[in-house]
ZAPA-867093 format. One record per atom (N, C-alpha, C): x, y, z; residue number from 1; atom name. Coordinates in Angstrom, 2 decimals, decimal comma. Layout:
N
REC  X  Y  Z  NUM  CA
...
***
This chain:
125
REC  28,20  222,20  114,17  1  N
REC  29,12  221,15  113,74  1  CA
REC  29,85  221,61  112,49  1  C
REC  31,17  221,59  112,55  2  N
REC  31,99  222,01  111,42  2  CA
REC  32,19  220,85  110,46  2  C
REC  32,01  221,13  109,19  3  N
REC  32,23  220,11  108,16  3  CA
REC  33,10  220,69  107,06  3  C
REC  34,05  219,89  106,61  4  N
REC  34,91  220,24  105,49  4  CA
REC  34,82  219,10  104,49  4  C
REC  34,47  219,41  103,26  5  N
REC  34,29  218,37  102,24  5  CA
REC  35,09  218,73  101,00  5  C
REC  36,06  217,87  100,68  6  N
REC  36,92  218,09  99,53  6  CA
REC  36,31  217,48  98,26  6  C
REC  36,63  218,09  97,13  7  N
REC  36,25  217,53  95,84  7  CA
REC  37,25  218,01  94,80  7  C
REC  37,23  217,35  93,64  8  N
REC  38,06  217,78  92,53  8  CA
REC  39,32  216,98  92,29  8  C
REC  39,56  215,97  93,09  9  N
REC  40,75  215,16  92,90  9  CA
REC  40,62  214,22  91,71  9  C
REC  41,66  213,40  91,49  10  N
REC  41,62  212,44  90,41  10  CA
REC  42,99  212,17  89,84  10  C
REC  42,99  211,64  88,63  11  N
REC  44,21  211,28  87,92  11  CA
REC  44,54  212,36  86,89  11  C
REC  45,78  212,80  86,87  12  N
REC  46,22  213,80  85,91  12  CA
REC  47,64  213,46  85,45  12  C
REC  47,94  213,82  84,23  13  N
REC  49,27  213,56  83,69  13  CA
REC  50,27  214,58  84,22  13  C
REC  51,53  214,21  84,27  14  N
REC  52,57  215,19  84,69  14  CA
REC  52,49  216,45  83,82  14  C
REC  52,62  217,58  84,48  15  N
REC  52,51  218,86  83,80  15  CA
REC  51,10  219,40  83,74  15  C
REC  50,13  218,59  84,12  16  N
REC  48,74  219,00  84,07  16  CA
REC  48,32  219,80  85,29  16  C
REC  47,01  220,10  85,33  17  N
REC  46,46  220,92  86,39  17  CA
REC  45,21  220,27  86,98  17  C
REC  44,95  220,61  88,22  18  N
REC  43,72  220,22  88,91  18  CA
REC  43,34  221,36  89,83  18  C
REC  42,03  221,49  90,07  19  N
REC  41,56  222,43  91,08  19  CA
REC  40,76  221,68  92,12  19  C
REC  41,25  221,74  93,36  20  N
REC  40,54  221,14  94,48  20  CA
REC  39,62  222,17  95,12  20  C
REC  38,50  221,69  95,61  21  N
REC  37,55  222,55  96,31  21  CA
REC  37,31  222,00  97,71  21  C
REC  37,09  222,90  98,66  22  N
REC  36,78  222,53  100,04  22  CA
REC  35,53  223,31  100,44  22  C
REC  34,43  222,61  100,58  23  N
REC  33,19  223,23  101,04  23  CA
REC  33,20  223,28  102,56  23  C
REC  33,06  224,48  103,10  24  N
REC  33,17  224,71  104,54  24  CA
REC  31,81  225,05  105,12  24  C
REC  31,47  224,40  106,21  25  N
REC  30,20  224,73  106,86  25  CA
REC  30,34  224,57  108,36  25  C
REC  29,49  225,28  109,09  26  N
REC  29,43  225,11  110,53  26  CA
REC  30,19  226,12  111,35  26  C
REC  30,96  227,02  110,70  27  N
REC  31,66  228,04  111,46  27  CA
REC  30,69  229,18  111,75  27  C
REC  30,38  229,36  113,02  28  N
REC  29,43  230,41  113,37  28  CA
REC  30,04  231,51  114,21  28  C
REC  31,25  231,28  114,74  29  N
REC  31,88  232,27  115,59  29  CA
REC  33,28  232,57  115,13  29  C
REC  33,59  233,83  114,99  30  N
REC  34,96  234,27  114,82  30  CA
REC  35,62  233,88  113,52  30  C
REC  36,76  234,47  113,27  31  N
REC  37,53  234,13  112,07  31  CA
REC  38,28  232,81  112,26  31  C
REC  38,77  232,28  111,16  32  N
REC  39,48  231,01  111,21  32  CA
REC  40,42  230,93  110,02  32  C
REC  41,27  229,94  110,02  33  N
REC  42,19  229,70  108,92  33  CA
REC  41,90  228,35  108,30  33  C
REC  41,97  228,28  107,00  34  N
REC  41,78  227,03  106,26  34  CA
REC  43,07  226,70  105,52  34  C
REC  43,44  225,45  105,54  35  N
REC  44,67  225,03  104,88  35  CA
REC  44,45  223,79  104,03  35  C
REC  45,34  223,60  103,10  36  N
REC  45,44  222,35  102,35  36  CA
REC  46,68  221,61  102,82  36  C
REC  46,47  220,34  103,13  37  N
REC  47,53  219,49  103,66  37  CA
REC  47,52  218,20  102,84  37  C
REC  48,67  217,63  102,57  38  N
REC  48,69  216,36  101,85  38  CA
REC  49,51  215,34  102,59  38  C
REC  49,22  214,08  102,28  39  N
REC  49,98  212,99  102,85  39  CA
REC  50,21  211,93  101,79  39  C
REC  51,46  211,72  101,47  40  N
REC  51,85  210,68  100,54  40  CA
REC  52,09  209,39  101,30  40  C
REC  51,99  208,24  100,63  41  N
REC  52,20  206,96  101,32  41  CA
REC  53,56  206,91  102,01  41  C
REC  53,54  206,54  103,27  42  N
REC  54,78  206,41  104,02  42  CA
REC  55,41  207,71  104,49  42  C
REC  54,71  208,82  104,25  43  N
REC  55,26  210,12  104,65  43  CA
REC  54,32  210,82  105,62  43  C
REC  54,86  211,81  106,31  44  N
REC  54,06  212,60  107,23  44  CA
REC  53,20  213,61  106,47  44  C
REC  52,18  214,10  107,14  45  N
REC  51,35  215,13  106,54  45  CA
REC  52,18  216,39  106,31  45  C
REC  51,95  217,01  105,16  46  N
REC  52,71  218,19  104,75  46  CA
REC  51,75  219,34  104,48  46  C
REC  51,90  220,43  105,20  47  N
REC  51,09  221,61  104,95  47  CA
REC  51,52  222,29  103,66  47  C
REC  50,56  222,65  102,82  48  N
REC  50,86  223,23  101,51  48  CA
REC  50,58  224,72  101,45  48  C
REC  49,38  225,09  101,87  49  N
REC  48,99  226,48  101,76  49  CA
REC  47,82  226,74  102,69  49  C
REC  47,70  227,98  103,16  50  N
REC  46,57  228,33  104,02  50  CA
REC  46,08  229,72  103,70  50  C
REC  44,84  230,00  104,13  51  N
REC  44,20  231,28  103,86  51  CA
REC  43,30  231,61  105,04  51  C
REC  43,20  232,91  105,36  52  N
REC  42,37  233,31  106,48  52  CA
REC  40,96  233,66  106,00  52  C
REC  40,01  233,51  106,91  53  N
REC  38,62  233,81  106,56  53  CA
REC  38,35  235,30  106,55  53  C
REC  39,14  236,07  107,29  54  N
REC  38,86  237,49  107,45  54  CA
REC  39,36  238,32  106,28  54  C
REC  40,70  238,38  106,11  55  N
REC  41,24  239,27  105,08  55  CA
REC  41,84  238,52  103,90  55  C
REC  41,77  237,18  103,91  56  N
REC  42,27  236,43  102,77  56  CA
REC  43,78  236,34  102,68  56  C
REC  44,47  236,62  103,78  57  N
REC  45,93  236,46  103,77  57  CA
REC  46,29  235,01  103,48  57  C
REC  47,38  234,81  102,74  58  N
REC  47,77  233,46  102,34  58  CA
REC  49,20  233,15  102,76  58  C
REC  49,48  231,87  102,78  59  N
REC  50,83  231,39  103,12  59  CA
REC  51,06  230,11  102,35  59  C
REC  52,29  229,94  101,83  60  N
REC  52,61  228,78  101,01  60  CA
REC  53,88  228,09  101,51  60  C
REC  53,89  226,78  101,36  61  N
REC  55,12  226,03  101,57  61  CA
REC  56,03  226,24  100,37  61  C
REC  57,32  226,20  100,59  62  N
REC  58,27  226,40  99,49  62  CA
REC  58,09  225,36  98,38  62  C
REC  57,65  224,17  98,77  63  N
REC  57,54  223,08  97,80  63  CA
REC  56,47  223,33  96,74  63  C
REC  55,53  224,24  97,01  64  N
REC  54,44  224,47  96,05  64  CA
REC  54,35  225,93  95,62  64  C
REC  55,18  226,77  96,18  65  N
REC  55,14  228,19  95,84  65  CA
REC  55,39  228,38  94,35  65  C
REC  54,52  229,13  93,70  66  N
REC  54,64  229,36  92,27  66  CA
REC  53,89  228,36  91,42  66  C
REC  53,50  227,23  91,99  67  N
REC  52,73  226,22  91,24  67  CA
REC  51,30  226,11  91,74  67  C
REC  51,11  226,25  93,03  68  N
REC  49,78  226,12  93,63  68  CA
REC  49,29  227,49  94,08  68  C
REC  47,97  227,70  93,95  69  N
REC  47,36  228,94  94,39  69  CA
REC  46,12  228,64  95,21  69  C
REC  46,07  229,20  96,41  70  N
REC  44,89  229,05  97,26  70  CA
REC  44,01  230,29  97,11  70  C
REC  42,70  230,06  97,13  71  N
REC  41,76  231,18  97,04  71  CA
REC  40,47  230,80  97,75  71  C
REC  39,58  231,76  97,87  72  N
REC  38,33  231,50  98,58  72  CA
REC  37,18  232,22  97,90  72  C
REC  36,00  231,66  98,08  73  N
REC  34,77  232,31  97,65  73  CA
REC  33,88  232,35  98,88  73  C
REC  33,89  233,48  99,57  74  N
REC  33,15  233,57  100,83  74  CA
REC  31,65  233,39  100,62  74  C
REC  31,13  233,83  99,49  75  N
REC  29,69  233,71  99,24  75  CA
REC  29,27  232,24  99,17  75  C
REC  30,20  231,40  98,70  76  N
REC  29,90  229,97  98,57  76  CA
REC  30,56  229,15  99,68  76  C
REC  31,21  229,82  100,63  77  N
REC  31,90  229,13  101,73  77  CA
REC  32,80  228,02  101,20  77  C
REC  33,59  228,36  100,21  78  N
REC  34,45  227,37  99,56  78  CA
REC  35,87  227,91  99,43  78  C
REC  36,82  227,02  99,68  79  N
REC  38,23  227,33  99,49  79  CA
REC  38,76  226,44  98,37  79  C
REC  39,58  227,01  97,51  80  N
REC  40,10  226,29  96,36  80  CA
REC  41,62  226,15  96,44  80  C
REC  42,12  225,12  95,79  81  N
REC  43,55  224,99  95,59  81  CA
REC  43,77  224,68  94,11  81  C
REC  44,26  225,66  93,38  82  N
REC  44,61  225,48  91,98  82  CA
REC  46,02  224,92  91,91  82  C
REC  46,16  223,76  91,30  83  N
REC  47,45  223,10  91,23  83  CA
REC  47,89  223,00  89,77  83  C
REC  48,99  223,62  89,44  84  N
REC  49,52  223,63  88,08  84  CA
REC  50,88  222,93  88,05  84  C
REC  51,30  222,58  86,85  85  N
REC  52,61  221,95  86,64  85  CA
REC  52,80  220,77  87,59  85  C
REC  51,81  219,92  87,66  86  N
REC  51,84  218,82  88,61  86  CA
REC  52,94  217,82  88,27  86  C
REC  53,52  217,25  89,32  87  N
REC  54,62  216,30  89,20  87  CA
REC  54,20  214,98  89,84  87  C
REC  54,82  213,89  89,46  88  N
REC  54,50  212,61  90,11  88  CA
REC  54,64  212,66  91,63  88  C
REC  55,58  213,43  92,11  89  N
REC  55,77  213,53  93,57  89  CA
REC  54,68  214,32  94,27  89  C
REC  53,74  214,90  93,50  90  N
REC  52,58  215,55  94,10  90  CA
REC  51,48  214,53  94,42  90  C
REC  51,67  213,29  94,02  91  N
REC  50,69  212,25  94,29  91  CA
REC  50,54  212,06  95,80  91  C
REC  49,30  212,16  96,27  92  N
REC  49,05  212,08  97,71  92  CA
REC  47,54  212,16  97,95  92  C
REC  47,15  211,94  99,19  93  N
REC  45,80  212,28  99,63  93  CA
REC  45,85  213,72  100,11  93  C
REC  44,95  214,53  99,59  94  N
REC  44,90  215,95  99,93  94  CA
REC  43,74  216,21  100,88  94  C
REC  44,05  216,92  101,95  95  N
REC  43,07  217,23  102,98  95  CA
REC  42,85  218,73  103,08  95  C
REC  41,64  219,09  103,38  96  N
REC  41,29  220,43  103,78  96  CA
REC  41,22  220,43  105,30  96  C
REC  41,82  221,43  105,93  97  N
REC  41,84  221,47  107,39  97  CA
REC  41,58  222,89  107,87  97  C
REC  41,04  223,00  109,08  98  N
REC  40,71  224,31  109,63  98  CA
REC  41,26  224,48  111,03  98  C
REC  41,69  225,70  111,31  99  N
REC  42,11  226,08  112,65  99  CA
REC  41,10  227,10  113,15  99  C
REC  40,22  226,68  114,04  100  N
REC  39,16  227,57  114,51  100  CA
REC  39,63  228,55  115,58  100  C
REC  40,91  228,44  115,99  101  N
REC  41,42  229,32  117,03  101  CA
REC  42,34  230,41  116,50  101  C
REC  42,55  230,43  115,19  102  N
REC  43,51  231,39  114,65  102  CA
REC  42,99  232,03  113,38  102  C
REC  43,29  233,30  113,22  103  N
REC  43,02  234,00  111,98  103  CA
REC  44,32  234,41  111,31  103  C
REC  45,34  233,58  111,50  104  N
REC  46,62  233,81  110,83  104  CA
REC  46,89  232,61  109,93  104  C
REC  47,29  232,88  108,71  105  N
REC  47,61  231,80  107,78  105  CA
REC  48,89  231,12  108,24  105  C
REC  48,83  229,83  108,46  106  N
REC  50,00  229,08  108,92  106  CA
REC  49,91  227,65  108,42  106  C
REC  51,00  226,91  108,61  107  N
REC  51,06  225,51  108,17  107  CA
REC  51,51  224,59  109,31  107  C
REC  51,16  224,96  110,52  108  N
REC  51,44  224,10  111,69  108  CA
REC  50,34  223,05  111,74  108  C
REC  50,63  221,94  111,11  109  N
REC  49,62  220,90  110,86  109  CA
REC  48,96  220,44  112,16  109  C
REC  49,73  220,35  113,23  110  N
REC  49,20  219,83  114,49  110  CA
REC  48,19  220,78  115,14  110  C
REC  48,09  222,01  114,65  111  N
REC  47,16  222,98  115,23  111  CA
REC  45,81  223,01  114,53  111  C
REC  45,67  222,29  113,43  112  N
REC  44,38  222,28  112,75  112  CA
REC  43,45  221,31  113,47  112  C
REC  42,32  221,79  113,90  113  N
REC  41,45  220,98  114,72  113  CA
REC  40,22  220,42  114,00  113  C
REC  40,05  220,75  112,72  114  N
REC  39,00  220,14  111,92  114  CA
REC  39,60  219,69  110,60  114  C
REC  39,17  218,52  110,14  115  N
REC  39,73  217,93  108,92  115  CA
REC  38,62  217,39  108,04  115  C
REC  38,83  217,49  106,73  116  N
REC  37,98  216,80  105,80  116  CA
REC  38,38  215,34  105,70  116  C
REC  37,67  214,61  104,85  117  N
REC  37,92  213,17  104,74  117  CA
REC  39,10  212,86  103,82  117  C
REC  39,54  213,83  103,06  118  N
REC  40,66  213,64  102,15  118  CA
REC  40,22  213,21  100,77  118  C
REC  41,04  213,53  99,78  119  N
REC  40,74  213,16  98,40  119  CA
REC  42,05  212,81  97,70  119  C
REC  41,99  211,78  96,87  120  N
REC  43,20  211,29  96,20  120  CA
REC  43,53  212,14  94,98  120  C
REC  44,79  212,50  94,87  121  N
REC  45,34  213,11  93,66  121  CA
REC  46,48  212,24  93,19  121  C
REC  46,41  211,78  91,95  122  N
REC  47,44  210,92  91,38  122  CA
REC  47,97  211,58  90,12  122  C
REC  49,29  211,77  90,09  123  N
REC  49,94  212,37  88,93  123  CA
REC  50,78  211,27  88,28  123  C
REC  50,32  210,85  87,11  124  N
REC  50,98  209,73  86,44  124  CA
REC  50,65  209,73  84,96  124  C
REC  51,59  209,24  84,17  125  N
REC  51,34  209,11  82,74  125  CA
REC  50,82  207,72  82,40  125  C
***
């Protein structure tokens, strides 16, 4: 059984930073891709960044390139999203998602077949 559990969200002032963590468990076969996806109220889910389990290749959406960094700690089965220079428009529920059929970093949200429960990030003064 695959489980993804997010942590590290909360309230931060504009210009501040947060680091989200995604604890991954249950993958026993083959490589996979992990992504961070967010959903703001009234908007569709937006893929932000992804990373592969095999070689650590990464991919970023233009909206977060240069501000957000995805990384992994294979020993701890954890994927991180470092978010810097946060803006009010970054306010959303952030999800960790996995594609168990691909080892290519991508942001095709509809192809992720495992999801965490989501965690709130609020950027406000």
